[in-house]
C-alpha positions, 0 to 999 in steps of 0.5 A: 359513147353517147347520143340521143337518137329515139329507138323503140317503143316509148323513147324520146328524144333529149334536148340538146345542151348549148355550149361553148368552148373555150381554149387557147390552143388552136389544135384543141379548139378545132378538136373539141369543136368537131366533137361537139358540133357533130354531137347530137346532144350538144349545140355548139353556140361559139368557140372562143381563144380566150376568156376575155372574148367569152365573158364579152359575149356572155353579157348577152348570152347564156349556155348550159355548159362550158369547155373550158381550158385551165391554162390560159394567159389572160385568164385561168379557166379556174378563175373564169369559172368563178364568173359563170352563173350557177346554172351553167355547168363546166367541163375542164379541159387540159393538158396537166393532170395535177389539175384534177383536184382543183376541178373537183373542188370546183365542183366541175362535172368532168375533167378532160386530159388532152388529148381527148379521145371521142369516147371520153368526151361522150362520157363527159357529156352524159354526165353533164346531161345527168347533172342538168336538173331540167334535162332528164329524159322521159322513157316508158315511166315518167321521170326515167333517164334514158342511158344513151349509148353509141351502138354500132355507129348509131346512137341508142336510148336505152331504158336502164330498167331493160338491162338484165346485166352488163358484161365488161370486155376491155374497153367494150361493155355488152349490155344484155337485154331480154331481146337484144345485145348491145356493144358499146366502147365504154368500159363497165366502170364508167357505165356504172357510174351512169347507172342508177345505184339503187338499181345496178350491182356490180358482182364481178370485174366483168358483170353488173347485174339488174337487181330486179332481174335476180332470181337466186344467188349464194356466194359463188353465183347469181342467177338472172331472169333472162329470156335472152338466154339460150334456155329462155329460162335464165343465166347464171353469172359468177360472184367474184371473190372480191365482190362477195361482201357486196351481195348483202346489198341484194336483199335490200335492193330488191325490197 
């Protein structure tokens, strides 16, 4: 789950994304509004029961992001999306999974299936932040995008380069850095989608490694430079049989 509170040296706050919610279902509207209004990466500007009200409001206002229901009586969300400026990003929300393909065709940032879980909502916000070209968060080095996760009910900024490896445990991940181990409720697959692909490689169903920390490897294991290990010298992680073909990328990614 994601947020933007600054922790540690060199971290900076992210500018919240302005957003509105359009949904004809009162319960869905209230649920989305509650999540959006309490989310530190969002600034909720309005909640509308239908597209026509939202269109009127947008004649004199603009937002970064629209949470948009697909099936509504006055106008379908898919049609409404066509009236939005190209700079406005869209996350579709619906109770019908068959609309997923339509949302991707329209270049929506994400597609949320109702009932929407908080963790899934947070992932959609993180994707939106990364898609928004003028909203990258400077980290220790200029231009570094910070990964922001909810850890122990608090939001933390994490510089991707500080991550040594990630361990997946069901619906959680353990993020290992040299100084701490952070646990967050997100799947390893979802987290991998948010990390720089040129730096991180999945070597096992349960492990993703920072390729810049690889000390040695063969077809069965990868050794990482990791001062947070019990010995202080490194850690050995297994290579899954179905991921052995990925090892050739290590040499390319380390150069």
